[in-house]
N, C-alpha and C positions, 0 to 999 in steps of 0.2 A: 084666740088662735090655739089650735091643738099642739100638742108636743109632737114634733115630727123631725126627720132628718132633712137638713137642707138639700135641695137639689139645684143643678145648673141647668136651666133652660137651653134648648137647642137653638140654632140660629133660625130655623123655621118659626119656632113658638115665639120668638122675639120680633119675627117679620123683618129681618134684616136682610138686604138684598145681597145675592150670592157673591157679588164681586168683593165684598167687604165682610170682615167679622166685627168691625168697630162697633161697639155699643154706645148709644147716646142716650139723653135724656128724652127725646121724642119717643125712642122704642119704649122706654120703660114706663112713662106716664101716659102711653096711648089710650089705655082703658080708663083713666081717671080724670084727665084734663082735656076739655073741649078743644076744637081746632083753632078757637080764637085766643088760646092761652099765650101769655107773654112771660118769657122766662127772664128774672132780673138777676143781674150778676153782682151787684154791688151791696155791701153791708154798710149801715150807717155807724161809721167807726169814729169819725172825729170831726172837727170843724172843716177839714180838707174833703171830707166826704161829698158825694153828691146829695144824699140823703142825710137828714139829721133827726135824731129821736130824741125826746125829753123824758118818755115814760119808759121806753123799752130800750134802756141804755146797755150799750155794749162797752165792756172795760178794756179799751184797746189804747189808751194813751200812754202805756207805759213803755213803748218801743219806739225808737225813732222812725222806723219804717212805717209805722202806722200814722205818723205825722207827715208822711211824705207823699205828695199828690201823685207822682208817678207810680209809686207803689200800690196806693189804695184805689186808684181810679185807672190804672193801665196794667201793671204787672200781675196784681192779684186777680182781678176780675177776667181778664184776656185769657187766662190759662184755662178758663172754664169753656170759652166760646166754641172751641171746634167740637165739644161734646153735647151741644145743645141739641143739634140734629135737625132734620129738615121740616119737621112738622110744627114745632114751636117757634114763634116769633122770639126776638130778644131785645132786651134794652140794656145798653151800655153808654154811660155818659160820655165817654171817650171811645171812638170807634177804633179798631186796630189798623195800622197801616196796610195797604193793599198787597205790598210785598210780603208781608206775614201770612196772610190769608192764602196768597197762592203757594206759599212754602207749605202751609197745613194741607192744601189740596194735593200738592205733589207727594207729600208724605203719607196722607191718610185718605184721599180719595175726595170725590165731589160733595159728599153728604156733610162735610165739615163747614162748608160755607154759611155764615150766620146770616138769618133773615131779620135784619134790623128794623125796629120800628120806633116811633116816638110815643112818649105817654099821652102826648096831646092827641093822638089818633086812636087811643083806646076808648072803648065804650062801656055803657054801665052794666053790660054782661060779659066784660072781659075778665078772666081769671088770671091773675098775678101769682106766678110760682116765684115766691120770694126765699131769699137764703136766711131771713131774720124778718121779724115784724117791722114794717115800715109805716111811720105815721104819716107821711106825705101821701100815701095811696089810700083808696077806699079800703076800711078795714074788713068789710063784708065780702070784699072781692079777692082777698089774698086766700091762697090755697089751704092753708091752716089758720084756725081762728087765732088771732094775735096773743090774746092772754094764755090759751093752751100752748101756743109755740114758745112764748117766753118761759114759761114754766120748764119745758122739756130741754131747753137750752141751758138752763141752770146747772151748775155742778152740783146742787143739792139733788137733782133729779136721779143721780147715780145711785144714792141710798134707797131709792124706790124699787130697784131692779133686785130681784131675789136670786143673788148670786154672789160668789165671794168677792170682797172689795176690801181695801184698807179701812180700819177703824177710824171713826170720826172722834176727833178729841175736843174735850171741852176748853182746854187751854194749849198754848203753844209749848208742847214738852219736846225738848231738843233730843234727836233729831225729829224733823216733822216736816210736812209739806203744807204751805199756806196757799190758797186759791181764792181769787175774786171770782163770784159765781157766775159772772158772764163775761170772763175774759176769752180770748180767741187766739188760736195759734200758739198757744204756750206762752204768750207775753204776760200773762197775768198768773203764772205759776212759779213759786218761789220754794227752792229746796234750802230747808234751815238745818245747817249742821253744827252752828255755834251761836253764841249771844250776839256777836257783832253782825251776823247775817241777819239775825232776827231784827235788830235795831235798824239796820240799812232798809230792810223790807217795810217795816212799819213806817219809817219816814217817807219812802217812796210812795206807798199807798195813800198817806195823808196829804201828800202833795197833789197826786194826780186824781184820786177818787176817795175822798174822805167820807163820802156816805155809802160806800159799797158795802154789800154783804159778804162777809168773809166765812170760808170753811176751812178747818185744820184737820189734817189727816195724819196718821202714822206714815212713816217712810218705809218703803218696801225695799229691801236690799238683797244682796247676794243674788243677782239675777243672771239668767242664761244668756240673756239678749237686753238691749236697751229697751225695746218695747215692741210689741206686736200689734197691728192693726187690722180691723176687718172693715171693709167698706162694701155697702149693700145697698138695696132698695126694696123698701117695704110698701106695698100698695095699699089702697084704700080699704081692701078687706083684710088687711093684716098679714098677707102673705109676703115672704121674702122671695122675690122673683129673679134676683140676680146678686151674687156676691163674689168678692175677692179678698184675699189677704196679702198684706206686706209687712215688712219689718223694718224698723229704723236701723240704719247703720251708721257707725262712726269710724273716724280716722284713729290712728295710734294715740292721739292726744286726748281722745274722748270728745272731739268736735263732730256735730252732726254733718254727714255728707248729704243725706237725703233718706228716702224711703226706697226699698228694694223689693221687687216681684220676681218670683222664680217660678219656672214652669213646674217642677217637681216638688210641690209644697204641700204633700197629703198630711204629713205630720202636723203642719202649722195650721193647716184647715181643720184637723182633728181638734187640736187646742181650742181654735177659735168659735167652732160651730155652737157650743152651748152657751157662749156668750152672745154671739148674734140672734139666737132664738129667744133668749130672755129680753135682750134690749128690744128687738122688734116687738114682742109682746107688750111690753110697757109703753114703748112709743105708740102703738095702735090703741092701746086702751086710754091713752091721753089724747087721742084725736089727731096724732100725726101721720102723714104718709109722705113719701118721697125718698130721697137720697139720704144716706146717714153712715156714720162710722163708729167705732168703738175702740177704744185703746186699752190694751191688756199687758200688765207686767207679769213674768213668769219666772219662778225660781227653779225650775226643773221638776217640781213636784206638783205645784198647783198654780193657777192664774189668778190675778187680781183685777177686777175691772176698775180703771182709774179715771176714763173719761167717756163721754158720749157726745157726738157732734151730728145732730139732725140737719144736716144740710149737705151740699156738694163739697166734701172735704178737699183738703190741699192734694192728698195722695191719690183722689179718685180718677184724675185723668190717666195716672200710670195704669190703675186697674182697668180702665175702659179700654185702653189700648192694647191690653195683654193678649187678649185671644188672636187679634189681627196680627200681632208681632210673633206669637208663637206659630201662626201660620206660615209665616215668611221664614221660619227656621231659627228664630232667636229663643234663649232659653231663660235669660235674666234682662231685667229692665231696672234701671235706677233713675228716680225723679229728684232732681237736686232741690234744696231749699232755695229761697229767693238769693239769688247771687247777683254779682256785677261783673260784667265782660267788657273787655276793651275793643273799641273801635264801633263803627256804625251798625245798625240793624242789617243793612245790605252786607257788611263784611261778615257779620257772625253768621248769617244764613249761608253764605257763600261757603264758609268754613265748614259748617255742620253738613252741607250737602256734598262736600268733597270727600267725607270719611267713608271708607269702604269696608272696614272691619266691624261695623256696627250701625245702628240705625239712629239718628240723631233728630229729635223733633224739638225746635224752639217754640214753647208754648205761649209765651209772651215776651214782649220786649219793649220796654219803655226808656226812651232816650234821656239820658242824664246831661248836665252841664259838663263839659271837658272831654268830650268824645267817649262816652261810655254808655252801656245800656243796663237796665235792671231787667232780670230775666228769671223765668223758670225753664228748666231744660230737661227733656227726657232721654235717656240713653239705653239702647237695647244692644245687647251682644250675647256671645256665647257663655260668659262667665261673668262674676262679680268683678275679678280681677281685671278683665277686658274692659268692662264699663268704667272702672275707676282709672284705667290707663287712659281711656278717651277723655274723660273729665279732666285730669291732671296735665295730660301732655298735648291734647289735640283741639282742645277749646280754650279760648282767649280769657278765662276767669282771673281776675284781679284782685279778689278778695274772698274770704270764706264765710260763712255763716256765723254770726255771733251769738246764735242761741246757746242757751246752757244745755248740757248735756243732761240726758234723762236716764242715766245709768241707775239712778235711784229715784223713786217717786213715791 
């Protein structure tokens, strides 16, 4: 792929209907995946997953949420469903409640209703669009060759991208960052600032993934923001046909609130553009095409590439909604991390749809014991402060994210 400045395609170029600017995977895959394509929403995470891998292992057993069936088969995969689009069929082992689908339609339009299919109805010429190599599906029918896919999913693949990144260390020299090569969602990333943390990390890894490949890097500090992320789509020819940027935001105690998109983000796009180009080139050269994300730490002078996620990322739904929400007049959007809300799904949706000083979309909602739901929620309004006010005061959240802060990585 030649070196070029990234561009944002028009609504006409993406062939999106005039009534909505919502971007979907159907729009982005339309040139590369045949009409019989099936979009798979679930990653083989643990024994609670629908799929189980033995060769292409994901290091996801270090977080309680990744051992919770509501999280891995409902809350996590359902947040993707509104963005598959009308042209791809979709498989999800647990279908979302109809009340949630109708909420998506009221908020985002008719194109968000998933076209579900069963794997038993697939044929020998079906192309599976997978978020990870899946050993229970025919390997030759997956949209990316599984060995090549597993390679680019590794944290070691970051070192193959020709751009600034943290130095790889041969030993755990404190402070440092320890990563399992195939961790997901930050659950296998450990910030080591003292000997006690190092010993606890080593013990945890030996308990959960004793055979895992590890990578140790220097810790980047003195950051201007916890983390910047670009989310993009690279097609089969290696072209980046869509991209957006967000930043991780934290509360006063350094706990993650979620990711934030802003309308006027020209400086952030300028920072992230070289990283998107280089990462897209590397992915294309290794046979990958599809949605992807990359994470960058920036100290005010230069950025450091710290992660690559070649799949539909956690923050991508926020980015795919951005144009439509901008058209409606909103300037900022925040996607919460996985959170627990008090009440039934009906209660939470009713509360969300009653809010008038912002747009609230419940992307997923798996019911837990005790009258609560586990969910991902997107909030759009006129400012970050307005979004945080809605999250803190108008939605019935009953716990905060337990994820580690990424202020240093």
